[in-house]
Phi, psi and omega in degrees: 000134181287148177289150174297144184305323184295332181299326184263356176288145178287140177300323181297334180283337181262330182311314180301330177292322175299314182295314180299317180300316179294313184294326177299335181256017176082014177260179188237161174300323180298323177291321176300313180298319179299318178298314181298316179297318179299316184290321191252337185086000176293148171278169177298322179296318177300314181299316180296323178293319178300317180294326180286324187261008175054047176295138180282163183302318182299312179295319179307312181280323179297326183262007179302132183301319184201095176296129186294123180299335179289352179297337179293345177278352181286122181230161175123182186256134172220132183056034176077009183231139176288123184299326181289346181260358181289125184274329180285114186304316182294317179297322179297318178299315180298317181288331172302313180298315178303317182295319179296318178294322177298317178297321177300313180293338180266019172069022173290151177288154178299325178302315179288319180299318182274009174055043179258358179239000000 
């Protein structure tokens, strides 16, 4: 079975879309980066290197230093599918990130987005 196209897309090619979505709603690149760091455990330096070297989505998540255990608390619909019901583990990780960016664009507080409250 062929891999889904998004697995082989470079993270750097999608990242600007995350930032644009956030900025259109008055949020910042720094908040996008904070979400990515929270979800994956990457440092800011790691994230910048990933963006520079065009790491694909699959590698991005497979090599994440520490996927946040609280990510399992992420619920809701993204792209017409409930993230908690996605059976393919890699797709679920990608959709968790999509959902967090969506929450940022919908003016949720960082405290709620990062599941600290």
